[in-house]
C-alpha positions as CSV (number, residue, x, y, z in Angstrom):
1,X,104.3,-172.9,26.2
2,X,102.5,-173.4,29.6
3,X,105.6,-175.1,31.0
4,X,107.8,-172.1,29.9
5,X,105.5,-169.7,31.8
6,X,105.6,-171.8,34.9
7,X,109.4,-172.0,34.8
8,X,109.6,-168.2,34.2
9,X,107.3,-167.5,37.1
10,X,109.3,-169.9,39.4
11,X,112.6,-168.2,38.5
12,X,111.1,-164.8,39.2
13,X,109.6,-165.9,42.5
14,X,112.7,-167.9,43.7
15,X,114.8,-164.9,45.0
16,X,111.8,-163.5,46.8
17,X,111.1,-166.8,48.5
18,X,114.8,-167.2,49.5
19,X,115.7,-163.7,50.5
20,X,116.8,-163.5,54.1
21,X,115.7,-167.0,54.9
22,X,119.0,-168.5,55.9
23,X,117.8,-171.9,55.0
24,X,121.1,-173.8,55.6
25,X,123.0,-171.7,58.3
26,X,122.7,-168.3,59.9
27,X,125.1,-166.7,62.4
28,X,124.9,-162.9,62.2
29,X,125.2,-160.1,64.7
30,X,123.8,-156.7,63.7
31,X,124.3,-153.4,65.5
32,X,121.4,-151.8,67.2
33,X,122.8,-149.3,69.7
34,X,126.0,-148.3,71.4
35,X,126.8,-145.7,74.1
36,X,129.9,-143.7,73.5
37,X,132.0,-141.5,75.8
38,X,132.2,-137.7,75.2
39,X,135.3,-135.5,75.4
40,X,134.0,-134.5,78.9
41,X,134.1,-138.2,80.1
42,X,137.8,-138.7,79.2
43,X,141.0,-136.7,79.4
44,X,140.6,-135.3,75.9
45,X,143.5,-133.5,74.2
46,X,143.8,-131.7,70.9
47,X,146.3,-134.2,69.6
48,X,144.2,-137.3,70.3
49,X,144.5,-139.6,67.2
50,X,141.5,-140.6,65.0
51,X,141.1,-144.4,64.6
52,X,138.7,-146.6,62.6
53,X,137.4,-150.1,63.2
54,X,135.3,-152.3,60.9
55,X,133.2,-155.4,61.5
56,X,131.3,-157.3,58.8
57,X,128.5,-159.7,58.1
58,X,128.5,-161.8,54.9
59,X,125.9,-163.8,53.1
60,X,126.1,-166.2,50.1
61,X,123.4,-167.4,47.8
62,X,120.6,-166.3,50.2
63,X,121.4,-169.5,52.0
64,X,124.3,-169.0,54.4
65,X,125.1,-165.9,56.5
66,X,128.0,-165.4,59.0
67,X,129.9,-162.7,60.7
68,X,129.8,-160.2,63.6
69,X,128.9,-156.8,62.3
70,X,128.2,-155.3,65.7
71,X,129.4,-152.1,67.3
72,X,131.4,-153.9,69.9
73,X,133.4,-155.9,67.3
74,X,134.1,-152.7,65.4
75,X,135.2,-150.9,68.5
76,X,137.4,-153.9,69.4
77,X,139.1,-153.6,66.0
78,X,139.6,-149.9,66.4
79,X,141.2,-150.4,69.8
80,X,143.3,-153.4,68.9
81,X,146.8,-153.2,70.3
82,X,146.1,-150.0,72.3
83,X,146.0,-150.8,76.0
84,X,144.3,-148.6,78.6
85,X,142.7,-146.4,75.8
86,X,139.1,-145.4,75.3
87,X,137.2,-144.3,72.2
88,X,135.2,-141.1,72.5
89,X,133.3,-138.9,70.1
90,X,132.4,-142.0,68.1
91,X,130.6,-142.0,64.8
92,X,129.3,-145.1,63.0
93,X,128.5,-145.8,59.3
94,X,127.0,-148.8,57.5
95,X,128.7,-150.0,54.3
96,X,127.0,-152.5,52.0
97,X,128.4,-154.3,49.0
98,X,126.1,-156.6,47.0
99,X,126.9,-158.6,43.9
100,X,124.7,-160.4,41.4
101,X,121.4,-159.3,42.8
102,X,122.5,-160.0,46.3
103,X,123.8,-163.5,45.8
104,X,126.9,-162.4,47.7
105,X,126.5,-159.5,50.2
106,X,128.9,-157.9,52.6
107,X,127.5,-155.5,55.2
108,X,130.0,-153.7,57.5
109,X,129.7,-151.4,60.5
110,X,132.5,-148.8,60.4
111,X,133.3,-147.0,63.6
112,X,135.4,-143.8,63.7
113,X,136.5,-142.1,66.9
114,X,139.2,-140.4,68.9
115,X,141.5,-142.2,71.2
116,X,141.7,-140.9,74.8
117,X,142.7,-141.9,78.3
118,X,140.0,-142.8,80.8
């Protein structure tokens, strides 16, 4: 009976002890701030297209984390293949998907903005 209680307490405490520790490997970039251009800073036009870019961090079993979920990576994805263009009027969102009490987690920065010429 005493052994069952100890095992139960250990299993309850295990996720708390391991959450966010990155015991084996951690390589994560997280967004903190990004300066965006405004329509006044670029040659904005009414028909400028709206584009979206996404960058993600992932973690597995509370032990391994990897990815580049920063603003710069999301902007790079939004601008991919578009030479001499600039994003303006940018908005960002955070999208989180977690499965099995966070054993697998995917956290993404989603950037939406208009394409203009500098």
